[in-house]
Structure formats: structure tokens, C-alpha cells
Kinemage of the C-alpha trace (Angstrom):
@kinemage 1
@onewidth
@group {chain A} dominant
@subgroup {mainchain}
@vectorlist {calphas} color= white
{ca unk a 1} P 240.220 96.453 -12.452
{ca unk a 2} L 242.540 96.155 -15.432
{ca unk a 3} L 241.088 96.091 -19.000
{ca unk a 4} L 241.940 97.003 -22.573
{ca unk a 5} L 241.334 100.658 -23.281
{ca unk a 6} L 239.089 101.649 -26.199
{ca unk a 7} L 238.320 104.909 -27.960
{ca unk a 8} L 235.775 106.148 -25.421
{ca unk a 9} L 238.598 106.052 -22.861
{ca unk a 10} L 240.733 108.490 -24.925
{ca unk a 11} L 240.016 111.701 -23.012
{ca unk a 12} L 240.699 110.286 -19.526
{ca unk a 13} L 243.779 108.448 -20.810
{ca unk a 14} L 245.273 111.618 -22.294
{ca unk a 15} L 244.564 113.402 -18.998
{ca unk a 16} L 246.535 110.872 -17.023
{ca unk a 17} L 249.473 110.746 -19.444
{ca unk a 18} L 249.658 114.567 -19.656
{ca unk a 19} L 250.594 114.675 -15.947
{ca unk a 20} L 254.060 114.025 -17.311
{ca unk a 21} L 253.914 114.423 -21.099
{ca unk a 22} L 257.651 114.281 -21.874
{ca unk a 23} L 257.984 110.920 -20.105
{ca unk a 24} L 254.830 109.665 -21.775
{ca unk a 25} L 255.530 111.015 -25.260
{ca unk a 26} L 255.688 107.630 -26.894
{ca unk a 27} L 252.385 106.561 -25.458
{ca unk a 28} L 250.735 109.849 -26.326
{ca unk a 29} L 252.065 109.577 -29.838
{ca unk a 30} L 250.857 105.998 -30.162
{ca unk a 31} L 247.365 107.027 -28.990
{ca unk a 32} L 247.196 110.041 -31.335
{ca unk a 33} L 248.573 108.193 -34.377
{ca unk a 34} L 247.413 104.641 -33.980
{ca unk a 35} L 244.433 104.767 -31.598
{ca unk a 36} L 243.073 101.688 -29.816
{ca unk a 37} L 242.315 99.159 -32.549
{ca unk a 38} L 245.807 98.025 -33.709
{ca unk a 39} L 246.854 94.443 -33.011
{ca unk a 40} L 250.527 95.519 -32.681
{ca unk a 41} L 249.712 98.441 -30.340
{ca unk a 42} L 247.462 97.934 -27.304
{ca unk a 43} L 246.704 99.917 -24.183
{ca unk a 44} L 245.509 98.530 -20.855
{ca unk a 45} L 244.046 100.732 -18.098
{ca unk a 46} L 244.061 100.073 -14.360
{ca unk a 47} L 240.908 101.463 -12.866
{ca unk a 48} L 240.167 102.167 -9.196
{ca unk a 49} L 236.470 101.400 -8.565
{ca unk a 50} L 234.955 104.061 -6.323
{ca unk a 51} L 231.422 105.058 -5.317
{ca unk a 52} L 231.625 108.229 -7.494
{ca unk a 53} L 232.854 106.264 -10.525
{ca unk a 54} L 235.999 104.551 -11.684
{ca unk a 55} L 239.316 106.475 -11.658
{ca unk a 56} L 242.006 105.586 -14.204
{ca unk a 57} L 245.309 105.291 -12.250
{ca unk a 58} L 247.700 103.576 -14.715
{ca unk a 59} L 248.219 102.815 -18.386
{ca unk a 60} L 250.280 99.974 -19.948
{ca unk a 61} L 251.186 100.123 -23.604
{ca unk a 62} L 252.512 97.324 -25.855
{ca unk a 63} L 254.036 98.359 -29.163
{ca unk a 64} L 255.140 95.152 -30.829
{ca unk a 65} L 257.659 93.615 -28.343
{ca unk a 66} L 258.294 96.848 -26.428
{ca unk a 67} L 256.344 97.985 -23.385
{ca unk a 68} L 255.727 101.278 -21.578
{ca unk a 69} L 253.917 101.954 -18.309
{ca unk a 70} L 252.900 104.977 -16.282
{ca unk a 71} L 250.687 105.332 -13.324
{ca unk a 72} L 249.979 106.725 -9.873
{ca unk a 73} L 251.452 105.359 -6.664
{ca unk a 74} L 248.332 103.307 -5.746
{ca unk a 75} L 248.058 101.548 -9.097
{ca unk a 76} L 247.847 97.786 -9.267
{ca unk a 77} L 251.532 97.332 -10.305
{ca unk a 78} L 251.599 93.569 -9.773
{ca unk a 79} L 248.442 93.191 -11.864
{ca unk a 80} L 249.907 95.270 -14.674
{ca unk a 81} L 253.112 93.212 -14.539
{ca unk a 82} L 251.006 90.024 -14.973
{ca unk a 83} L 249.781 91.474 -18.316
{ca unk a 84} L 253.409 91.552 -19.539
{ca unk a 85} L 254.276 88.209 -17.980
{ca unk a 86} L 251.294 86.370 -19.477
{ca unk a 87} L 251.323 87.985 -22.929
{ca unk a 88} L 251.959 85.237 -25.514
{ca unk a 89} L 254.611 87.171 -27.468
{ca unk a 90} L 257.944 87.694 -25.467
{ca unk a 91} L 258.747 91.140 -24.249
{ca unk a 92} L 262.160 92.468 -25.296
{ca unk a 93} L 262.275 96.053 -24.087
{ca unk a 94} L 260.682 98.239 -21.429
{ca unk a 95} L 260.587 101.979 -20.980
{ca unk a 96} L 260.833 101.882 -17.162
{ca unk a 97} L 259.751 105.347 -16.069
{ca unk a 98} L 256.502 104.358 -14.341
{ca unk a 99} L 255.916 107.543 -12.365
{ca unk a 100} L 254.263 106.247 -9.211
{ca unk a 101} L 256.935 103.709 -8.300
{ca unk a 102} L 260.721 103.633 -8.586
{ca unk a 103} L 260.723 100.960 -11.380
{ca unk a 104} L 258.411 98.370 -12.939
{ca unk a 105} L 260.871 95.572 -13.531
{ca unk a 106} L 260.746 94.500 -9.875
{ca unk a 107} L 257.116 93.405 -10.362
{ca unk a 108} L 257.887 91.141 -13.368
{ca unk a 109} L 258.113 87.356 -12.704
{ca unk a 110} L 258.683 85.902 -16.165
{ca unk a 111} L 261.481 88.292 -17.147
{ca unk a 112} L 264.836 89.395 -15.879
{ca unk a 113} L 266.784 92.550 -16.640
{ca unk a 114} L 269.601 92.054 -19.133
{ca unk a 115} L 270.674 95.598 -19.707
{ca unk a 116} L 269.630 99.087 -18.500
{ca unk a 117} L 270.385 102.513 -19.829
{ca unk a 118} L 269.695 105.544 -17.608
{ca unk a 119} L 270.004 108.680 -19.628
{ca unk a 120} L 269.327 112.392 -19.098
{ca unk a 121} L 265.994 113.601 -20.380
{ca unk a 122} L 265.947 117.190 -21.665
{ca unk a 123} L 263.559 119.708 -23.249
{ca unk a 124} L 263.954 122.785 -25.388
{ca unk a 125} L 261.882 125.900 -24.831
{ca unk a 126} L 261.487 128.292 -27.789
{ca unk a 127} L 262.829 131.244 -25.750
{ca unk a 128} L 266.112 129.323 -24.982
{ca unk a 129} L 266.752 128.054 -28.514
{ca unk a 130} L 270.184 128.989 -29.909
{ca unk a 131} L 270.152 127.991 -33.597
{ca unk a 132} L 273.400 126.824 -35.154
{ca unk a 133} L 274.500 127.451 -38.772
{ca unk a 134} L 275.305 124.843 -41.342
{ca unk a 135} L 279.043 124.221 -41.833
{ca unk a 136} L 280.621 125.585 -44.956
{ca unk a 137} L 279.984 123.246 -47.910
{ca unk a 138} L 277.096 121.432 -46.272
{ca unk a 139} L 273.387 121.710 -47.096
{ca unk a 140} L 270.904 120.845 -44.384
{ca unk a 141} L 267.387 120.023 -45.440
{ca unk a 142} L 264.375 117.866 -44.622
{ca unk a 143} L 264.709 114.379 -46.062
{ca unk a 144} L 262.218 112.655 -48.345
{ca unk a 145} L 261.568 109.090 -49.265
{ca unk a 146} L 264.063 109.536 -52.142
{ca unk a 147} L 266.743 109.633 -49.450
{ca unk a 148} L 265.803 106.271 -48.068
{ca unk a 149} L 268.713 104.256 -49.655
{ca unk a 150} L 271.278 106.855 -48.473
{ca unk a 151} L 269.837 106.904 -44.898
{ca unk a 152} L 269.664 103.100 -44.739
{ca unk a 153} L 273.367 103.028 -45.571
{ca unk a 154} L 274.126 105.785 -42.985
{ca unk a 155} L 272.372 103.969 -40.146
{ca unk a 156} L 273.463 100.471 -41.083
{ca unk a 157} L 276.739 100.801 -39.183
{ca unk a 158} L 275.868 103.469 -36.661
{ca unk a 159} L 276.683 101.640 -33.395
{ca unk a 160} L 273.947 102.103 -30.842
{ca unk a 161} L 272.204 104.436 -33.321
{ca unk a 162} L 271.940 101.638 -35.950
{ca unk a 163} L 268.492 101.159 -37.480
{ca unk a 164} L 266.887 98.558 -39.722
{ca unk a 165} L 265.634 99.684 -43.130
{ca unk a 166} L 262.098 99.648 -41.710
{ca unk a 167} L 263.293 101.711 -38.749
{ca unk a 168} L 264.651 104.318 -41.178
{ca unk a 169} L 261.585 104.320 -43.397
{ca unk a 170} L 259.109 104.809 -40.581
{ca unk a 171} L 260.196 108.408 -39.535
{ca unk a 172} L 260.517 109.382 -43.228
{ca unk a 173} L 256.807 108.474 -43.633
{ca unk a 174} L 255.359 109.246 -40.241
{ca unk a 175} L 257.355 112.015 -38.612
{ca unk a 176} L 260.504 113.816 -40.032
{ca unk a 177} L 264.189 113.451 -40.740
{ca unk a 178} L 266.773 116.208 -41.273
{ca unk a 179} L 270.004 115.461 -43.173
{ca unk a 180} L 273.258 117.253 -43.944
{ca unk a 181} L 274.530 116.748 -47.458
{ca unk a 182} L 277.984 117.374 -48.904
{ca unk a 183} L 278.744 116.909 -52.603
{ca unk a 184} L 275.523 114.996 -52.990
{ca unk a 185} L 276.251 112.564 -50.122
{ca unk a 186} L 274.262 112.341 -46.912
{ca unk a 187} L 276.823 112.752 -44.076
{ca unk a 188} L 274.639 113.414 -41.005
{ca unk a 189} L 271.021 112.929 -39.863
{ca unk a 190} L 268.633 113.576 -37.057
{ca unk a 191} L 265.011 112.529 -36.727
{ca unk a 192} L 261.948 112.383 -34.551
{ca unk a 193} L 260.961 109.026 -33.144
{ca unk a 194} L 257.492 110.202 -32.025
{ca unk a 195} L 255.423 113.345 -32.264
{ca unk a 196} L 252.225 114.659 -30.664
{ca unk a 197} L 250.378 117.910 -31.317
{ca unk a 198} L 252.649 119.656 -28.831
{ca unk a 199} L 255.812 117.505 -28.343
{ca unk a 200} L 258.388 115.638 -30.408
{ca unk a 201} L 260.999 113.117 -29.311
{ca unk a 202} L 264.347 113.635 -31.139
{ca unk a 203} L 266.581 110.675 -31.822
{ca unk a 204} L 268.890 109.141 -34.322
{ca unk a 205} L 271.354 112.034 -34.275
{ca unk a 206} L 274.350 110.440 -36.058
{ca unk a 207} L 277.375 111.484 -38.040
{ca unk a 208} L 279.893 108.807 -39.160
{ca unk a 209} L 283.432 109.118 -37.638
{ca unk a 210} L 285.029 110.281 -40.898
{ca unk a 211} L 282.748 113.372 -40.978
{ca unk a 212} L 282.901 114.369 -37.337
{ca unk a 213} L 284.373 117.491 -35.786
{ca unk a 214} L 282.756 119.959 -38.253
{ca unk a 215} L 279.470 120.687 -36.484
{ca unk a 216} L 277.265 118.468 -38.746
{ca unk a 217} L 275.299 116.815 -35.975
{ca unk a 218} L 274.818 120.174 -34.370
{ca unk a 219} L 273.534 121.600 -37.624
{ca unk a 220} L 271.004 118.860 -38.380
{ca unk a 221} L 269.699 118.886 -34.830
{ca unk a 222} L 269.392 122.630 -34.888
{ca unk a 223} L 267.430 122.532 -38.149
{ca unk a 224} L 265.192 119.802 -36.754
{ca unk a 225} L 264.505 121.851 -33.625
{ca unk a 226} L 263.737 124.962 -35.658
{ca unk a 227} L 261.315 122.966 -37.794
{ca unk a 228} L 259.461 121.604 -34.740
{ca unk a 229} L 259.388 124.883 -32.904
{ca unk a 230} L 257.966 126.615 -36.037
{ca unk a 231} L 255.026 124.159 -35.779
{ca unk a 232} L 254.558 124.793 -32.068
{ca unk a 233} L 256.039 121.449 -30.988
{ca unk a 234} L 258.531 121.358 -28.075
{ca unk a 235} L 261.534 119.158 -28.762
{ca unk a 236} L 262.566 116.649 -26.052
{ca unk a 237} L 265.328 113.992 -26.082
{ca unk a 238} L 267.510 111.858 -23.959
{ca unk a 239} L 271.271 111.164 -24.304
{ca unk a 240} L 274.157 109.207 -22.813
{ca unk a 241} L 277.253 110.271 -24.858
{ca unk a 242} L 278.955 113.427 -23.476
{ca unk a 243} L 279.541 114.767 -26.959
{ca unk a 244} L 275.827 114.607 -27.633
{ca unk a 245} L 275.055 116.291 -24.331
{ca unk a 246} L 277.371 119.130 -25.172
{ca unk a 247} L 275.508 119.729 -28.452
{ca unk a 248} L 272.150 119.796 -26.781
{ca unk a 249} L 273.299 122.183 -24.083
{ca unk a 250} L 274.568 124.557 -26.734
{ca unk a 251} L 271.218 124.506 -28.527
{ca unk a 252} L 269.498 125.504 -25.233
{ca unk a 253} L 268.069 122.232 -23.914
{ca unk a 254} L 267.387 121.968 -20.143
{ca unk a 255} L 267.379 118.812 -17.937
{ca unk a 256} L 263.964 117.302 -17.119
{ca unk a 257} L 264.979 114.188 -15.239
{ca unk a 258} L 266.043 110.658 -16.113
{ca unk a 259} L 264.946 108.297 -18.848
{ca unk a 260} L 265.401 104.570 -18.057
{ca unk a 261} L 265.294 101.956 -20.808
{ca unk a 262} L 265.770 98.227 -19.969
{ca unk a 263} L 266.161 95.104 -22.085
{ca unk a 264} L 264.501 91.896 -20.902
{ca unk a 265} L 264.851 88.163 -21.406
{ca unk a 266} L 262.654 85.330 -20.117
{ca unk a 267} L 263.685 83.629 -16.945
{ca unk a 268} L 264.583 80.000 -17.753
């Protein structure tokens, strides 16, 4: 049986997602921060009816036009896919790390895969952290809302790291952003896309080409990791550019597995 989850399902939902908390960080963060009553963020649960009571075996999450799913091997994967297929607002993106099966896209009927990114997922343990100093002449600090215009300009032309103004404002308000500043100009930034009580997903690590080669990305990422570890939160991230991977290895990150993101479009 598949139904929308509500607040009384919180404990059992967290228990299932915490089987693999790094892969499920976005869903865990959405549950902690937004709960079960937002119209732009919904959770469905797939329950296996048994004599000794129902067992939650999968969770499907919609956040605006993006979807995430995680479950056990015996989950009703075709039924979960029908939720996505039949939802009135089109799906655009899927975090396709379902746990119990190789991928979720094969169950979708209404959509086809347009693009897929398979990246390395990593975590940082406090004992393995190797902090990096700020380059000479640069000040690294936590950003505030006063930095919003500068950060909007930084991320406006950041390639695959580009963000809308709303996408820049959200982590400033809800999570955290670290910046490197030189002569009053923001020249590098790193942020967290989602946080739970124990984990944080790092993203948006960007330095424009004109400022690269001086360790700025390394410095802001190091400061962000230190800030998180001081609060007892383990940093996790995923990457695809070799230069980024080199930075994370130097800081002490270790591989966890793969992170698969796919972009969808309706089948005509």
C-alpha cells in the first residue's frame, strides 16, 4: 500500500532513511526542516501489510519538480513510479540512488532520461580532517544576507555551479555559506545544500577562472568543514571535476559510493 506520509510516520521514516543517511541526506533534511504538511514537499510511503503490522519499505519525496526515492529490494517500485508518472506537475530531475534496485528510471513510463551524472560520493570524518589555511591577502568568513548581491553575481556565470538568486538566498537563510574575500570582493564560495542534526551536504564550491590557482576553493571548503565539524555535523559531498576531487582528498574526504542524478523529460 502506498500513501502520503504524515507526522505520526516520522519515527519509522527516519529509521528507514538512516539505513543509508548520506544517500538520503536531502530527504532527511526535508523531513527535519519542512515536515509533512508543505504543498511543495511531499512524502509517500510504501507499506508492506503483514500480520504483525505494516512495514515501511520505501519512501518517495517530491520537492517542487525534483524527486528522490529510497527503499528495500521488495518495495513496490512500479507503484512508486506511477506516483511520479501521474503527478500533475511535470518532473524535471531525479536523485536516482534508490538503494534496493539498481535504478528507478526504468520503472517510469511517462518520462525518459535526458541526461545523467554519476559522481563520487564522499564523507569527511573529524579524525581525518586536514584544515587548509587561507591564501595570503584573502579573508575567509561565514556569509550573511548582506553578501547576497555579491553571491548572486558570483554564481550567475558559474557554469554547472550556476544558481538563481533564490537558489543563492536559500542557503544564506536556511543553512550556511562560506566566502573568501579579497580587497572587499567575494572571490570564492562554498555552501551547504542541506543539513540534518548530524550530516551536511556541501555544494556550490566555486571560484571564477580569474581567481583560480591560489587555493581559494580549498580555503572556503576547509572553513566550511571546520564549521560543520565543530557543530558535530559530518560533511558529505559529491563531485565530478578532477580538480574538485583533488581538493576533497587533501581535506581528508573518503569515498562512500556513487551519486546518480538524472534529468527527465516527458515522453511525447
